[in-house]
Backbone bond lengths (Angstrom), bond angles and torsions (degrees), N, CA, C in turn:
res aa  C-N    CA-C-N  psi(-1)  N-CA   C-N-CA  omega(-1)  CA-C   N-CA-C  phi
1 X - - - 1.429 - - 1.522 111.88 -
2 X 1.313 116.73 -39.31 1.447 121.28 -179.42 1.526 110.03 -64.10
3 X 1.319 117.54 -38.77 1.454 122.40 -178.76 1.522 110.52 -65.96
4 X 1.332 117.44 -39.68 1.472 121.27 -179.57 1.522 110.88 -67.58
5 X 1.318 117.95 -35.15 1.468 121.41 177.64 1.527 110.98 -65.24
6 X 1.323 118.14 -39.92 1.469 120.43 179.72 1.529 110.19 -66.00
7 X 1.339 118.04 -37.05 1.467 120.12 175.62 1.529 111.05 -66.24
8 X 1.330 115.21 -38.45 1.461 119.50 -179.59 1.529 110.68 -63.38
9 X 1.326 117.77 -46.88 1.465 120.82 179.87 1.527 111.43 -66.73
10 X 1.312 118.80 -36.53 1.469 121.78 176.86 1.515 110.25 -63.65
11 X 1.341 115.98 -45.64 1.460 119.82 178.75 1.522 110.56 -64.47
12 X 1.324 117.54 -36.71 1.452 121.56 178.87 1.533 111.04 -65.12
13 X 1.328 117.50 -42.07 1.470 121.83 178.42 1.529 110.23 -64.83
14 X 1.315 117.77 -44.30 1.470 121.56 179.21 1.523 110.04 -62.81
15 X 1.304 117.42 -44.16 1.465 121.23 179.02 1.528 110.50 -63.29
16 X 1.331 117.98 -37.51 1.466 121.57 177.76 1.520 111.42 -63.88
17 X 1.323 117.11 -45.46 1.464 120.06 177.61 1.526 111.01 -63.78
18 X 1.317 117.04 -39.39 1.464 120.68 178.85 1.520 110.61 -62.87
19 X 1.338 116.90 -43.49 1.467 120.60 179.54 1.534 111.66 -65.93
20 X 1.342 117.25 -38.38 1.464 119.73 177.27 1.532 111.06 -65.92
21 X 1.328 117.27 -40.87 1.458 120.40 177.80 1.520 110.82 -64.64
22 X 1.305 116.89 -41.05 1.466 121.53 178.76 1.522 110.99 -65.44
23 X 1.326 117.32 -37.95 1.457 121.02 -179.29 1.526 111.89 -71.63
24 X 1.339 118.05 -25.70 1.463 120.27 -177.12 1.519 113.85 -88.53
25 X 1.319 118.93 -6.09 1.467 120.03 178.31 1.516 109.45 -76.22
26 X 1.332 117.35 140.79 1.462 119.29 179.71 1.524 110.73 -69.36
27 X 1.314 117.20 152.82 1.467 119.01 179.43 1.528 109.94 -68.23
28 X 1.304 117.14 150.61 1.459 118.84 179.70 1.521 110.54 -67.01
29 X 1.306 114.83 145.17 1.459 119.85 -179.55 1.526 108.35 -95.71
30 X 1.311 115.70 120.99 1.456 119.94 -179.33 1.525 111.88 -98.81
31 X 1.337 115.89 0.76 1.454 118.99 178.82 1.520 110.05 -79.92
32 X 1.316 115.33 151.28 1.463 119.85 175.45 1.531 108.21 -68.48
33 X 1.328 117.61 146.01 1.466 119.20 179.70 1.530 110.83 -62.37
34 X 1.320 115.00 141.09 1.459 119.79 179.58 1.524 109.88 -71.43
35 X 1.302 115.60 143.13 1.452 119.96 175.34 1.516 108.12 -75.99
36 X 1.300 115.17 136.05 1.449 120.42 178.65 1.522 107.88 -80.20
37 X 1.303 115.05 130.91 1.468 118.93 179.18 1.526 109.05 -66.47
38 X 1.330 116.74 137.51 1.464 118.16 179.77 1.519 110.82 -65.12
39 X 1.314 114.72 147.71 1.453 120.28 178.20 1.521 108.73 -64.72
40 X 1.317 118.04 134.14 1.459 119.16 -177.83 1.532 111.24 -66.77
41 X 1.310 114.87 155.48 1.458 120.89 178.88 1.523 109.10 -78.36
42 X 1.309 115.92 126.73 1.456 121.68 176.97 1.522 106.88 -121.84
43 X 1.314 116.43 119.53 1.468 120.32 177.73 1.514 108.58 -109.60
44 X 1.304 114.90 148.44 1.460 121.04 179.10 1.521 107.74 -132.53
45 X 1.308 114.84 128.72 1.463 119.74 178.44 1.522 109.65 -71.09
46 X 1.310 115.14 166.94 1.458 120.58 177.34 1.522 109.80 -59.28
47 X 1.317 115.64 147.62 1.455 120.98 178.61 1.524 107.36 -86.28
48 X 1.308 115.64 116.85 1.469 120.33 179.11 1.516 107.54 -112.85
49 X 1.286 115.08 105.97 1.453 121.17 -179.10 1.516 108.26 -148.64
50 X 1.308 115.29 148.29 1.464 117.77 179.89 1.522 111.25 -75.76
51 X 1.339 116.84 -24.60 1.460 121.56 177.50 1.518 108.87 -143.47
52 X 1.320 116.68 131.65 1.459 122.48 173.90 1.524 107.99 -116.53
53 X 1.322 115.85 114.47 1.454 121.12 177.61 1.522 108.39 -83.68
54 X 1.327 116.29 128.44 1.455 120.52 -176.05 1.526 111.14 -122.26
55 X 1.306 113.53 149.85 1.460 122.93 171.76 1.520 105.50 -121.70
56 X 1.323 117.80 134.35 1.459 121.68 -174.88 1.526 108.79 -122.43
57 X 1.324 116.04 116.84 1.466 122.35 176.25 1.519 108.11 -105.93
58 X 1.305 116.88 136.05 1.456 122.26 -174.77 1.515 110.26 -124.23
59 X 1.335 115.62 139.54 1.455 121.15 175.13 1.522 108.20 -149.85
60 X 1.303 116.41 166.63 1.461 121.41 178.38 1.518 108.42 -123.15
61 X 1.329 116.08 139.40 1.449 121.71 178.42 1.519 112.17 -88.90
62 X 1.299 117.57 19.02 1.460 123.52 179.54 1.522 107.41 -152.88
63 X 1.314 118.83 175.45 1.464 122.48 -179.64 1.524 109.60 -81.10
64 X 1.315 115.51 90.70 1.454 121.41 179.39 1.532 108.83 -73.27
65 X 1.332 116.61 142.83 1.462 120.43 -177.11 1.523 112.14 -59.32
66 X 1.336 117.50 -47.96 1.457 120.65 -177.94 1.523 109.15 -131.84
67 X 1.306 115.95 75.15 1.455 121.82 -177.62 1.521 111.43 -63.55
68 X 1.328 117.39 -36.25 1.460 120.62 -179.81 1.528 110.72 -61.67
69 X 1.325 117.63 -46.24 1.473 120.92 179.27 1.527 110.78 -65.71
70 X 1.324 116.63 -38.14 1.465 119.91 178.71 1.522 110.37 -64.25
71 X 1.328 117.45 -40.17 1.463 120.39 177.87 1.519 111.52 -66.05
72 X 1.304 117.62 -28.57 1.464 121.50 177.04 1.520 111.14 -74.52
73 X 1.329 117.73 -41.10 1.466 121.56 -171.98 1.517 114.31 -91.90
74 X 1.319 118.42 -31.46 1.454 120.86 -172.38 1.527 113.88 -60.68
75 X 1.343 120.32 -46.79 1.471 118.74 -177.68 1.526 113.58 -55.40
76 X 1.325 117.92 -42.28 1.466 119.15 -179.61 1.526 111.33 -69.55
77 X 1.336 118.07 -36.65 1.466 120.40 177.79 1.532 110.86 -66.01
78 X 1.332 116.64 -43.05 1.457 120.72 -179.90 1.531 110.51 -67.76
79 X 1.321 117.35 -40.62 1.460 120.84 178.40 1.525 110.65 -62.45
80 X 1.316 117.89 -42.38 1.474 120.56 178.19 1.525 110.92 -63.44
81 X 1.326 117.04 -37.99 1.468 119.88 177.62 1.533 110.37 -66.76
82 X 1.337 117.16 -38.46 1.466 120.13 175.99 1.527 110.76 -64.57
83 X 1.334 116.80 -44.48 1.464 121.29 -179.78 1.522 112.07 -63.35
84 X 1.328 117.42 -32.44 1.465 119.62 178.92 1.527 110.83 -67.43
85 X 1.334 117.37 -24.16 1.458 122.54 177.17 1.527 111.74 -86.08
86 X 1.343 115.65 -37.65 1.455 120.77 -175.39 1.532 107.06 -158.29
87 X 1.298 117.50 128.32 1.465 120.80 -172.55 1.530 114.01 -80.85
88 X 1.311 119.50 6.58 1.470 121.47 -177.05 1.520 113.47 -81.36
89 X 1.308 119.14 -10.51 1.465 121.74 -175.35 1.530 110.54 -83.38
90 X 1.332 114.51 134.68 1.455 122.01 174.83 1.526 106.97 -139.73
91 X 1.325 115.76 150.52 1.450 119.80 176.98 1.526 108.24 -75.93
92 X 1.312 117.58 137.46 1.468 119.76 178.07 1.519 107.56 -84.09
93 X 1.293 115.39 120.79 1.456 120.95 -177.24 1.522 108.17 -121.90
94 X 1.313 116.65 95.13 1.450 121.04 -179.80 1.515 113.43 82.36
95 X 1.336 116.92 8.13 1.461 122.19 -178.69 1.529 107.19 -126.82
96 X 1.324 117.01 149.57 1.457 120.80 177.96 1.524 109.48 -63.15
97 X 1.342 117.98 126.09 1.467 119.86 -177.63 1.526 112.51 -76.40
98 X 1.334 115.11 153.33 1.463 120.58 172.44 1.523 110.20 -77.25
99 X 1.321 116.38 -40.98 1.462 122.57 -177.01 1.521 109.93 -127.87
100 X 1.333 115.71 137.49 1.462 121.33 175.95 1.521 107.27 -119.41
101 X 1.313 116.41 116.22 1.457 122.88 178.47 1.522 108.47 -95.43
102 X 1.331 116.98 125.36 1.464 122.66 172.64 1.526 106.12 -111.46
103 X 1.321 116.20 107.52 1.460 122.40 -174.04 1.526 109.06 -110.00
104 X 1.332 116.57 127.79 1.460 122.02 174.79 1.521 107.85 -121.18
105 X 1.315 116.27 117.90 1.459 121.95 177.94 1.523 108.05 -83.90
106 X 1.326 116.74 136.29 1.464 121.80 179.75 1.522 109.55 -117.55
107 X 1.321 115.99 159.90 1.457 122.07 -178.52 1.525 107.71 -144.27
108 X 1.332 116.94 134.62 1.465 120.01 -178.91 1.522 113.20 -85.62
109 X 1.326 117.74 4.42 1.462 121.40 -179.57 1.523 113.27 92.88
110 X 1.320 116.61 -8.14 1.461 121.91 179.44 1.530 110.82 -119.14
111 X 1.336 115.78 27.50 1.459 123.16 -179.86 1.514 113.41 60.27
112 X 1.319 116.36 35.14 1.459 122.42 168.78 1.524 105.77 -108.42
113 X 1.323 115.98 123.77 1.448 120.93 -172.41 1.516 112.01 -106.98
114 X 1.305 115.54 152.36 1.453 123.95 175.60 1.516 107.98 -144.29
115 X 1.332 116.52 -175.96 1.458 119.38 -178.67 1.522 110.77 -152.50
116 X 1.319 114.81 146.18 1.460 123.24 169.43 1.524 105.99 -114.39
117 X 1.319 116.78 124.20 1.462 121.36 -177.20 1.532 108.91 -123.23
118 X 1.313 116.12 126.04 1.461 122.47 175.08 1.521 107.35 -119.19
119 X 1.339 115.17 134.47 1.463 120.19 -178.41 1.521 108.70 -119.52
120 X 1.316 115.64 127.78 1.460 124.29 176.65 1.523 108.20 -120.14
121 X 1.317 116.07 163.02 1.457 118.82 173.07 1.500 114.28 137.14
122 X 1.325 114.40 -160.29 1.461 124.46 -178.79 1.524 112.00 55.80
123 X 1.323 116.26 25.55 1.451 120.66 -179.69 1.519 114.14 71.77
124 X 1.329 117.22 8.67 1.460 121.35 -176.55 1.518 113.41 -111.74
125 X 1.307 118.47 -3.87 1.464 120.11 -175.00 1.516 110.12 79.30
126 X 1.342 116.21 -130.88 1.468 121.80 -177.99 1.532 110.36 -63.00
127 X 1.332 116.73 129.85 1.465 121.27 178.25 1.519 111.48 -109.56
128 X 1.339 116.43 -60.21 1.460 119.93 -179.64 1.517 109.12 -161.85
129 X 1.323 115.21 165.89 1.458 120.62 173.65 1.518 108.60 -145.77
130 X 1.314 114.99 160.26 1.460 120.79 176.64 1.519 108.75 -152.91
131 X 1.323 114.12 160.05 1.458 121.28 -178.80 1.516 108.96 -127.80
132 X 1.314 115.66 135.81 1.457 121.37 171.88 1.524 106.85 -106.58
133 X 1.313 116.19 127.40 1.471 121.83 -175.72 1.525 110.77 -62.63
134 X 1.313 115.28 159.23 1.464 121.99 -179.03 1.531 109.87 -78.21
135 X 1.327 114.39 69.62 1.459 120.96 -178.27 1.520 112.54 -124.31
136 X 1.322 117.53 9.51 1.461 121.66 -175.51 1.522 110.14 -102.74
137 X 1.325 114.69 139.53 1.456 120.51 178.18 1.526 109.95 -104.29
138 X 1.328 117.13 -32.40 1.461 120.99 -178.89 1.525 110.25 -109.57
139 X 1.318 116.55 139.97 1.465 119.18 179.11 1.530 112.54 -67.38
140 X 1.322 117.68 -29.94 1.468 120.43 -179.10 1.519 111.24 -60.05
141 X 1.302 117.05 -46.86 1.470 121.21 -179.50 1.528 110.80 -67.04
142 X 1.329 116.95 -38.69 1.463 121.25 178.26 1.522 110.57 -62.50
143 X 1.320 117.60 -48.56 1.464 121.66 -179.49 1.523 110.57 -62.95
144 X 1.323 117.27 -40.87 1.461 121.06 179.28 1.527 110.93 -63.30
145 X 1.323 117.13 -43.84 1.468 120.19 179.66 1.534 111.81 -69.15
146 X 1.340 117.58 -33.84 1.469 120.20 175.62 1.526 109.81 -63.42
147 X 1.321 117.14 -44.47 1.462 121.19 -179.85 1.529 110.75 -66.43
148 X 1.332 116.74 -40.03 1.467 120.37 179.10 1.524 110.23 -60.76
149 X 1.315 117.06 -46.73 1.463 121.46 -178.02 1.519 111.32 -66.16
150 X 1.324 117.54 -42.72 1.467 121.05 178.64 1.517 110.62 -62.65
151 X 1.313 116.92 -43.26 1.457 120.53 -179.70 1.528 111.09 -65.06
152 X 1.325 117.86 -35.86 1.469 120.45 176.60 1.521 111.09 -61.14
153 X 1.333 117.27 -45.50 1.460 120.59 177.92 1.526 110.58 -60.53
154 X 1.318 116.23 -46.59 1.455 120.59 -173.31 1.528 111.60 -70.38
155 X 1.313 118.63 -39.07 1.463 120.64 -176.53 1.527 113.64 -88.34
156 X 1.330 118.17 -17.02 1.456 120.55 -178.82 1.523 113.50 -113.30
157 X 1.317 117.72 -9.10 1.456 121.70 -177.40 1.514 110.94 89.18
158 X 1.329 116.44 172.96 1.452 121.03 -177.58 1.521 109.15 -157.08
159 X 1.313 114.99 169.87 1.465 121.37 173.89 1.510 108.83 -142.93
160 X 1.310 113.98 159.21 1.461 119.97 175.80 1.518 107.55 -146.50
161 X 1.308 115.86 161.05 1.453 120.32 -179.34 1.515 110.43 99.43
162 X 1.334 115.75 -157.73 1.464 121.92 -175.75 1.527 109.56 -94.04
163 X 1.335 116.10 76.22 1.468 121.33 -179.77 1.520 108.45 -101.45
164 X 1.331 115.90 125.50 1.461 119.54 178.72 1.497 110.32 -124.28
């Protein structure tokens, strides 16, 4: 008799927890999912300034052999590539930058490199981003193409959102 009572109380406790879990689940939603409103179109004119102060942050989307050395060398290489396109770029040293570049180098595992670049600044926060596919073998060509693309956005303007 004692053994049957212990099973009864165990079953009662389990049933209580089951009922509490069942009671805490939200009711099913029978409504159709709401359509998400499209992101509005935001256009930005070309940046016309005699000097653009930039900050360059570098990261790798894979286990780079010497990430510390790359973080030391990449900003100056990227800045020189930007300057070769347009002489208005300067590194911000102790001053609030106009543009902040966040660059992440990617690798497909077969030594083909690409990049994801996000640009913030101008007092507006997020400005634009772009991706270069993992089709580069040399870092020089990758850095040059990143600078070319960034300079095109900055000197010609850009848009984001649902622009048609």
